[in-house]
C-alpha positions in Angstrom: 8.2 -16.7 -2.3 10.8 -19.0 0.5 9.5 -22.4 0.5 10.6 -24.3 4.4 13.2 -26.4 4.4 12.8 -29.0 7.5 14.7 -32.9 8.1 13.5 -35.6 6.2 11.1 -33.6 3.9 10.5 -33.8 0.2 8.6 -30.8 -1.7 7.6 -30.2 -5.1 8.2 -26.9 -6.1 7.9 -24.2 -8.8 10.7 -22.7 -9.9 10.1 -19.1 -11.1 11.2 -18.6 -14.6 9.9 -15.5 -16.3 6.9 -15.4 -16.9 6.7 -19.4 -16.4 7.3 -22.1 -14.0 9.7 -25.3 -14.2 8.2 -28.5 -12.0 10.4 -30.0 -9.4 11.5 -32.5 -6.8 13.9 -30.8 -3.8 14.4 -33.4 -1.3 16.4 -33.0 2.2 17.6 -35.8 3.7 17.6 -35.1 7.7 21.1 -33.3 8.4 22.0 -32.3 5.6 25.1 -29.6 4.6 25.4 -30.3 0.2 23.3 -30.8 -2.7 23.3 -31.6 -5.9 21.3 -30.3 -8.7 20.4 -32.6 -11.6 20.5 -31.3 -15.1 18.7 -33.9 -17.3 19.9 -34.7 -20.7 17.7 -33.3 -23.9 14.3 -35.2 -24.4 14.3 -36.4 -20.2 12.9 -34.6 -16.8 12.9 -35.0 -14.0 11.6 -38.7 -13.8 15.0 -40.2 -15.7 14.7 -42.9 -13.8 18.8 -43.4 -14.3 18.8 -39.2 -12.6 16.9 -40.9 -9.6 18.6 -43.9 -8.4 21.9 -41.7 -8.3 19.4 -39.6 -6.6 18.1 -41.7 -4.4 22.2 -42.6 -3.7 22.7 -39.1 -2.9 19.4 -39.0 -0.2 21.3 -42.6 1.3 24.5 -40.6 2.2 22.8 -37.6 3.0 22.9 -35.7 1.1 20.3 -33.7 -0.4 18.7 -33.5 -4.5 16.8 -31.1 -6.9 15.7 -32.9 -10.1 13.9 -30.5 -11.5 12.5 -29.6 -16.0 14.6 -27.7 -17.8 12.3 -26.4 -19.5 8.2 -26.1 -19.9 5.7 -28.7 -21.4 5.4 -26.0 -24.1 8.9 -24.9 -25.1 9.6 -29.1 -24.5 7.0 -29.5 -27.4 10.0 -27.6 -29.7 12.8 -30.0 -30.7 15.4 -27.3 -31.0 15.4 -25.7 -27.2 16.2 -29.8 -25.8 19.7 -29.2 -27.3 20.0 -25.0 -26.9 22.4 -25.3 -24.8 22.7 -21.5 -23.9 19.2 -21.8 -23.2 20.2 -24.7 -21.0 22.9 -23.4 -18.9 20.5 -20.2 -18.2 17.8 -22.2 -16.5 20.3 -23.8 -14.7 21.8 -21.2 -13.3 17.7 -19.8 -12.6 17.4 -22.7 -10.2 20.3 -22.6 -8.5 19.9 -18.8 -7.6 16.3 -19.4 -6.3 17.2 -23.1 -4.2 20.0 -20.7 -3.0 17.2 -17.7 -1.3 15.0 -21.3 0.6 14.9 -21.5 4.5 17.9 -24.1 5.3 19.7 -24.6 1.4 21.0 -20.9 1.7 24.6 -22.4 3.4 24.9 -25.7 1.4 27.8 -26.2 -0.4 26.3 -26.9 -4.2 27.4 -29.7 -6.6 26.1 -30.4 -10.7 25.1 -33.6 -11.9 24.4 -34.1 -15.6 23.7 -35.9 -18.0 23.8 -36.4 -21.9 23.4 -32.7 -23.0 22.5 -32.0 -19.7 26.9 -32.5 -18.7 27.4 -29.8 -21.2 24.4 -26.6 -19.4 25.9 -27.9 -15.8 29.6 -26.9 -17.0 28.4 -23.8 -19.0 26.7 -22.8 -15.1 30.4 -24.1 -13.3 32.2 -21.6 -15.1 29.9 -19.2 -14.9 29.3 -19.3 -11.3 32.7 -20.7 -10.5 32.0 -19.5 -6.8 29.1 -21.6 -6.2 29.9 -24.6 -7.6 32.0 -27.3 -5.5 31.5 -30.3 -7.7 30.3 -31.8 -11.2 29.4 -35.1 -13.0 29.2 -35.7 -15.8 27.6 -39.0 -16.6 27.2 -40.2 -20.0 27.3 -36.6 -20.7 28.5 -34.6 -23.7 31.5 -31.6 -22.0 33.0 -31.8 -25.7 29.8 -29.2 -26.1 31.2 -27.1 -24.1 34.4 -26.4 -24.6 34.5 -23.0 -24.9 34.1 -22.2 -21.6 36.0 -25.7 -20.0 39.0 -23.9 -19.4 37.2 -21.5 -16.9 35.9 -24.2 -14.4 37.1 -24.2 -11.5 35.2 -26.6 -8.8 36.3 -31.1 -9.6 34.4 -32.3 -12.2 34.1 -36.7 -12.2 33.7 -37.3 -16.3 31.7 -41.3 -15.7 31.2 -42.8 -19.9 30.9 -46.0 -20.5 33.6 -48.7 -22.3 31.5 -49.4 -25.4 29.5 -45.9 -25.7 33.1 -45.3 -28.2 32.1 -42.2 -29.6 31.5 -39.9 -26.2 34.0 -41.5 -24.7 36.8 -40.0 -27.0 35.2 -36.7 -26.8 34.7 -37.1 -23.5 38.4 -37.2 -24.0 38.5 -34.3 -25.5 36.4 -32.6 -22.9 39.3 -34.0 -20.4 42.3 -32.8 -22.5 40.7 -29.1 -22.2 40.0 -29.6 -18.0 42.7 -27.2 -16.0 40.9 -28.5 -12.8 41.3 -31.9 -11.0 39.2 -33.7 -12.9 38.7 -37.6 -13.1 38.0 -39.5 -16.5 36.0 -43.1 -14.8 35.2 -45.4 -17.5 32.6 -48.5 -16.3 33.7 -51.7 -17.9 31.7 -53.2 -20.6 29.0 -50.5 -20.2 26.7 -48.4 -23.2 25.7 -44.8 -23.1 22.5 -45.7 -20.8 24.8 -47.8 -18.8 21.7 -50.6 -19.4 24.2 -53.6 -18.3 23.6 -55.3 -15.3 24.9 -53.7 -12.2 26.0 -50.7 -14.0 24.5 -48.4 -13.0 24.6 -48.8 -9.4 28.3 -48.3 -10.3 27.5 -44.6 -11.6 25.7 -43.7 -8.4 27.9 -45.3 -6.3 30.7 -43.7 -7.7 29.1 -39.9 -8.2 27.6 -40.2 -4.3 32.1 -41.0 -3.1 32.9 -38.2 -5.5 30.3 -35.3 -4.7 31.2 -36.8 -0.7 34.4 -35.9 -0.7 34.5 -32.1 -2.9 31.6 -30.9 -1.3 32.6 -30.9 2.6 36.0 -29.2 1.3 
């Protein structure tokens, strides 16, 4: 069933996936023409405070956002599901198809924001939806888990990593070299994996918003 999307509306939604439904929140600012769909990391959810901060920044810039749970509560109780990149990719693709059928959103330019392992599912889905997804941002992500799909990604990709997150930074550099699309690696000085240092997450939100503003309007 389609939901009506009007100016400045915040919708509590449920996305059908087979016999189950995934809870989410769709926020559409007035006059928005673009939408960023979030793919959270393992053990996280639509309530991730870090993703929520980025989402609020995007909303202030007039970009719609969709945060949703990639797993049901029953599925999330099975620890292995949190790292099943294939399953999470399918869920992200399903959510993308669903939201693009909603009234008022169907013609929006679509981007993905992936955090931690969610970056792999975002890049995998982007490779499969190469004619639909217009931009991707990875925050502290594991794009290396998507290595076999990276050469199929066509959308511009921004990889954001903390300078002090040394292992993940090295994995991102390897993924960066594999990408053949427009790309950028942003290293946040003196930041660790979760960007918990003062002002670092705000910097992540700012450069993410700038990336989507530039790339989703092309």
